Structure formats: C-alpha cells, structure tokens
FINU-864651 format. One record per residue (C-alpha): residue in one letter; x, y, z negated. Coordinates in steps of 0.2 Angstrom, whole numbers, plus 5000, padded with zeros to 4 digits. Each point is the difference from the previous one (the first is absolute). Layout:
N
+----+------+------+------+
: aa :   c1 :   c2 :   c3 :
+----+------+------+------+
:  a :    X :    Y :    Z :
...
+----+------+------+------+
END
This chain:
81
+----+------+------+------+
: aa :   c1 :   c2 :   c3 :
+----+------+------+------+
:  m : 5459 : 5424 : 4453 :
:  e : 4997 : 5019 : 5003 :
:  v : 5014 : 5011 : 5005 :
:  a : 4997 : 5011 : 4985 :
:  e : 5001 : 4985 : 4988 :
:  c : 5017 : 4994 : 5009 :
:  l : 5008 : 5017 : 4998 :
:  t : 4995 : 5002 : 4982 :
:  r : 5008 : 4984 : 4996 :
:  l : 5017 : 5006 : 5007 :
:  p : 5014 : 5000 : 4987 :
:  l : 5002 : 5019 : 4996 :
:  p : 5014 : 5008 : 4990 :
:  r : 4998 : 5000 : 4982 :
:  n : 5000 : 5019 : 5000 :
:  h : 4986 : 5002 : 5013 :
:  s : 4986 : 5012 : 4996 :
:  h : 4981 : 4997 : 5001 :
:  g : 5000 : 5011 : 5015 :
:  t : 5011 : 4988 : 5010 :
:  t : 4987 : 4986 : 4997 :
:  l : 4986 : 5012 : 5006 :
:  r : 5010 : 5005 : 5015 :
:  l : 5003 : 4982 : 5005 :
:  r : 4981 : 4996 : 4997 :
:  h : 4995 : 5015 : 5011 :
:  f : 5012 : 4995 : 5014 :
:  a : 4994 : 4982 : 4999 :
:  q : 4982 : 5006 : 5002 :
:  h : 5004 : 5010 : 5015 :
:  l : 5008 : 4985 : 5008 :
:  e : 4985 : 4990 : 4996 :
:  r : 4989 : 5013 : 5008 :
:  d : 5010 : 4998 : 5016 :
:  i : 5004 : 4982 : 4999 :
:  d : 4996 : 4997 : 5018 :
:  a : 5012 : 5013 : 5006 :
:  v : 5014 : 4993 : 4988 :
:  t : 4997 : 4982 : 5006 :
:  a : 5001 : 5005 : 5018 :
:  g : 5016 : 5010 : 4997 :
:  r : 5008 : 4985 : 4992 :
:  t : 4994 : 4987 : 5013 :
:  r : 5000 : 5008 : 5017 :
:  p : 5015 : 4997 : 5011 :
:  w : 5002 : 5018 : 5005 :
:  d : 5004 : 5016 : 4991 :
:  s : 5001 : 5019 : 5003 :
:  g : 5019 : 5001 : 4997 :
:  v : 5004 : 5006 : 5018 :
:  v : 4987 : 5014 : 4999 :
:  e : 5006 : 5005 : 4983 :
:  g : 5018 : 5001 : 5007 :
:  h : 4994 : 5012 : 5013 :
:  v : 4990 : 5011 : 4988 :
:  n : 5015 : 5001 : 4989 :
:  r : 5011 : 5005 : 5015 :
:  i : 4987 : 5014 : 5005 :
:  k : 5000 : 5007 : 4982 :
:  m : 5019 : 5000 : 5000 :
:  v : 5000 : 5010 : 5016 :
:  e : 4986 : 5012 : 4994 :
:  r : 5010 : 5003 : 4984 :
:  q : 5016 : 5004 : 5010 :
:  m : 4991 : 5012 : 5011 :
:  l : 4990 : 5009 : 4987 :
:  g : 4998 : 5018 : 5004 :
:  r : 5012 : 4999 : 5015 :
:  a : 4990 : 4995 : 5014 :
:  g : 4982 : 5001 : 5008 :
:  f : 4989 : 4986 : 5004 :
:  e : 5008 : 4997 : 5018 :
:  l : 5018 : 4998 : 4994 :
:  l : 4994 : 4989 : 4985 :
:  s : 4990 : 4989 : 5011 :
:  k : 5015 : 4998 : 5012 :
:  r : 5011 : 4996 : 4986 :
:  i : 4988 : 4987 : 4993 :
:  l : 4999 : 4992 : 5017 :
:  l : 5018 : 4999 : 5003 :
:  a : 5006 : 4995 : 4982 :
+----+------+------+------+
END
C-alpha cells in the first residue's frame, strides 16, 4: 500500500476541509519521493541528535551575543560554552 493511500485512509475529524486532505496527500507524495531516506532514518541505529544539540547550543549563544561582540569573542564563547 502506498503512503498516500495510507494517509488518506486516516480517520479525520468530521469538520476537516478538503484542503486538509490535499495537504496530507501532498505530504505523502513527498515522503514517497524520498522513501529511501525515510526508510534509512527509521532503520539505522544512529541519529544526528548530538549534532543537533551542538547546533542548538551555538544558536543560543549567537542570540545572546547578538550585536554585542565581534567574531573573536563569539568564537571563544562558543568554544567555552
């Protein structure tokens, strides 16, 4: 069974619009287009959680230092944080 068919068979609220069904179908079509990546992401034993955590930390430091420091201070703060 295709992903689009599975998603369109989901029980939707009675007050859903036709646009909701179209958006679900569009989402499913994109999943089917990238089915190899989706399958790999669900079956591989590793993930990118650690990297995402570091990216989140760096973005937080950048937001805190916005407009207050040059590149040198910002890079030191990121390395020490």
